[in-house]
C-alpha positions, 0 to 999 in steps of 0.5 A: 293668331297665336303667333300674333299674340307672341309678337304683341307680348314681345312689343309691350316693354317698348311701349310708352303708352301701352293701353291701346295695345293692351286692349288689342291684346285682350281682344286677340286673347279672348278670341282664341279657344283655350285649346289653341292657347294651351298649345302655345302657352308655355312659350309665352313670356308674361313678365311684361304683362305682370309689370304693366299690371303693377301700376296705379292706373286702374284701367290699365291694371284691369285690362292686364288682369283680364289678359292674365286670367285667360293666359294663366288659365291655359297654362299648367299649374306647375308651370305657373308656380315655377315661372310666376310665383314671385309675380303672384306674390307681388300681386298680393301686395297690390292696392287693386283688389282685382289684382289680389283676386287674380293672384289668390285664385291662381294660388288656389289652382296651383295647390289643387295640383299634387305636383305643384302644391310643394312650390306654394307650401314652401313659400311662407311669405306668400302664404302669410300675405294670403292670410293677411288678405282675410283681414282686408275690407273687400269681402270677395278677396277675403273669401278667395283667400279662405278658399285657397287656404282651405285647399292648401290644408287638404294635405298633411304638408299643408296642415303642417305649414299652416298650423306648425309654423309662424303662420298660426301666429299670423292667423291669430293676429289677423283675428284681432282686426275686428269681429267680422275678421274673427268670424272669417278665420272661424269659417276657415277653421271650420271648413278645414276641420270638416275635411277629415279627422286629421284636419280637425285635430290640427284645428283643435290643437291650434286653440282657435276652434275651441275658442269658437265653441266657447263663443257659441254660449257667450253673452253676445247674441249676434256671436251666437248666431254666427257660431251656430252657423259655423258648428252646423257646417262642422256637424255635416261630417261624421268626425265633426258630429262626434267631436261636437258630441264629445265636447258637449256642444250638442247638449248645450245647443239643446239647452239653449233651445230649452232656455229660449222661452225666457230670453226675449232675444232668442228670436235672433238665434233660435232659427240657427239652433233649429237648423242645426238640429234639422241638419243633424237629423238628416245626416244622422237619424231623425228618430234618434235625434228627436228622442235624444233631444226632445226639446228640438222637435217640441220647439219646432211644433211650438213655432209652427203653431205660433204667429211669428211668420219668421219662426213659422217659416223656419218650422215649416222648412224644418218639418219638410227636412225631417219628413224628407225620409220615411223615418222622419215621417214616422217620427212626425206621425207619432205626434198624432193629432197635434201634427194633423192640426199643424199640417192643416195650418201649413195648408192654410198658410200655403193658401193665404200667407205672403208669397215667400211663406206660401212657397216654403209651405208648398216645398215642405208639403211636397217633401212630406207627401212624397213616398218612394215607389219601393216604400208603398206599404198600406200603412204609409199610403194610408198615412200620406192620404190622411195627411193630404186630407188634413191640409184642407177640406178640399185639398185637390181644389186648394192646389188646383187654385194655386196652380192656376195663379200667374205667379211662377213660384206658386204655380211650380210649387203647387205642381211639385205637390201634385208630382210628390203624390202622383205615384200613389194610387189614392192620389191618382183616384183623387186626380181622376175624380177632379173634373178637368184635372187630367185635361189640365195636365195634358194641356200645354197652352197653360204653361207660360214659361220654361220653369212651368213646362219643366214642372208640368213635365215632372208631373207627367213623368211621375204619373206615367212611371207609376205602376198603378196609373194606367189602371186608376186613370184609365187607358185613354188618359194614360196613353195621352200622358205617355204621348206627352212624355215621349214628345218632351216638355217643349213640344209644339204641335205643328199647324198646317195651313191651306192656301186658298186661291185669291187669298193674301 
């Protein structure tokens, strides 16, 4: 078959109407495993295919793209860079976006190879054309260009060529195409900045990153939303957080939260500000962030107490993020009765709100209620039990009712809550005291789909792996749960039939 592909490629230049032969070639190429193609790939001559791709006929170009994607994937990146760089460069000028995507994605493959990246770094014209692709109408092409350029910036030589040559002027020029394109360039700079302190320094000196930070506190509300998302990504790295703190950006975002009450448009950008601090608390320290920027936690609690479902959802998500570790749970516990009341509201929403908010509430509750096995102190167990009882007058009944509903996302969400508390002795006692609960857990017939079976299995696993479950649940129930765990989530009990004489 590999030899047949070579013959088909060799015959292409002489064909007047190549479409049918290209289809046959595509079928043959896709039929071969990559391992086989890799053995023959270096000997293949793809020049005719690239030539046939550079036509106005979209159908013909599409077939060529499909063939080239497969064949180039089978070749070493350095071979592609040295043999077909000019063809890839021409592909960036093609009117068909599929051809551009092929060329940019191959550049992305090449720059991931340490031996091959020099071939691309030295080709300024090719890089300039990729930069121009950021300004194109097709978002998929722009995204692929951002990915490839960010990979180039993973090396010092790549940073030097992007920011120390005329390419920086090209970047700044493409930013003027439209607001949307300017955001794309900001996205590229943020991704590059997040990689290392060295990358951040290049981006700062370029002048583009400081421009982004200026727009964060500008008058354009929609720009604030976008820029907040950008700095949230940057804050995901230690050097990024240090830079934002040094520039006073974290203080500015805190002040924006403080001023949100007097801004009728704050609902547009407030969720992004809260998300920024939520992420900051997790990668840094919940206690430190909440103490240093008290406006953040106060606003989250205010939003959770409010009636705007959009802001309630953001607050619920943020509480779940904050309470995903012990330090965050303790921060929330210090708010005292206020948090208890808010948690009761979360339980109310889990029962009565629209489906999306109910699911978010269930996710948040499971995050807040979980205690790692090595953190089972008396104080933390007592705190978790008191929180659970805050959710409803009959919290077990609340989640049992939800788990019985025929909506997979709610069904699985309620199972996640039970799984979160399953390793805690007080919860196990509640489970055994709830009539029919353990019988429900070991009943495989009530789980209608794979997600439900998987969620139930996680609950069983948590119960079996708990050091206290055998004692609390009793040996009979514990052995049944162990059998369930051993059999796996998809076990079906075999039913034997006895043939009776005369029966059909």
